[in-house]
C-alpha positions as CSV (number, residue, x, y, z in Angstrom):
1,M,9.9,-3.8,7.4
2,P,8.6,-7.3,8.1
3,F,8.0,-8.2,4.4
4,R,11.5,-7.1,3.2
5,H,12.3,-10.6,2.1
6,L,9.4,-10.4,-0.4
7,L,11.0,-7.4,-2.1
8,E,13.9,-9.4,-3.6
9,G,14.2,-8.4,-7.3
10,G,12.0,-5.3,-6.9
11,V,13.3,-1.8,-7.5
12,F,11.6,0.8,-5.3
13,S,12.5,4.3,-4.4
14,A,12.9,5.3,-0.7
15,E,9.5,7.1,-0.9
16,Q,7.8,4.0,-2.3
17,L,9.3,1.9,0.4
18,T,8.0,4.3,3.1
19,V,4.5,4.3,1.6
20,M,4.5,0.5,1.4
21,A,5.7,0.2,5.0
22,Q,2.9,2.6,6.2
23,A,0.3,0.7,4.2
24,Y,1.5,-2.6,5.5
25,E,1.4,-1.5,9.1
26,A,-2.2,-0.1,8.6
27,V,-3.3,-3.4,7.1
28,R,-1.6,-5.5,9.7
29,Q,-3.4,-3.5,12.4
30,K,-6.8,-4.0,10.7
31,L,-6.2,-7.7,10.1
32,H,-5.1,-8.2,13.8
33,D,-8.2,-6.4,15.0
34,R,-10.3,-8.7,13.0
35,G,-8.5,-11.9,14.1
36,Q,-7.3,-12.9,10.6
37,P,-4.7,-15.7,10.4
38,A,-1.1,-14.7,10.0
39,V,-0.9,-16.2,6.5
40,V,-3.3,-13.5,5.3
41,N,-0.5,-10.9,6.2
42,E,1.8,-12.4,3.6
43,V,-0.9,-12.5,0.9
44,V,-1.6,-8.8,1.6
45,A,2.1,-8.0,1.6
46,H,2.4,-9.4,-1.9
47,R,-0.5,-7.1,-3.0
48,I,1.3,-4.1,-1.4
49,I,4.4,-5.0,-3.4
50,E,2.6,-5.5,-6.7
51,L,0.3,-2.5,-6.7
52,P,3.0,0.3,-6.6
53,Q,4.7,-1.3,-9.6
54,R,1.6,-0.3,-11.7
55,E,0.7,3.1,-10.3
56,T,1.6,5.7,-7.7
57,L,-0.6,5.4,-4.6
58,T,-0.8,6.9,-1.1
59,A,-0.4,4.6,1.9
60,R,-4.1,4.8,2.5
61,Q,-5.0,4.0,-1.1
62,L,-2.5,1.1,-1.1
63,A,-3.9,-0.3,2.1
64,E,-7.5,-0.1,0.8
65,R,-6.6,-1.8,-2.5
66,A,-4.6,-4.5,-0.7
67,L,-7.6,-5.2,1.5
68,A,-10.2,-5.1,-1.2
69,P,-10.0,-8.8,-2.2
70,L,-10.7,-9.7,1.4
71,G,-13.8,-7.6,1.5
72,L,-12.3,-5.4,4.2
73,A,-11.6,-2.2,2.2
74,G,-13.3,1.0,3.5
75,E,-14.3,-0.5,6.8
76,S,-13.3,1.2,10.1
């Protein structure tokens, strides 16, 4: 998981980590397809780490919510 270094201090179950990894890969693909700068990946990774601490989400929901501040949620 490329953003593992950002997880320091967080406590997540194996299931949460799997969902987060799936969401991150989906987001990375969408950002790459749109030519977003690499720094945006780290910003989104932080959102993917923060959101599951508040509520349980599927990988798709997590990806959509992580992309929402960028105006990219829900786009194909």
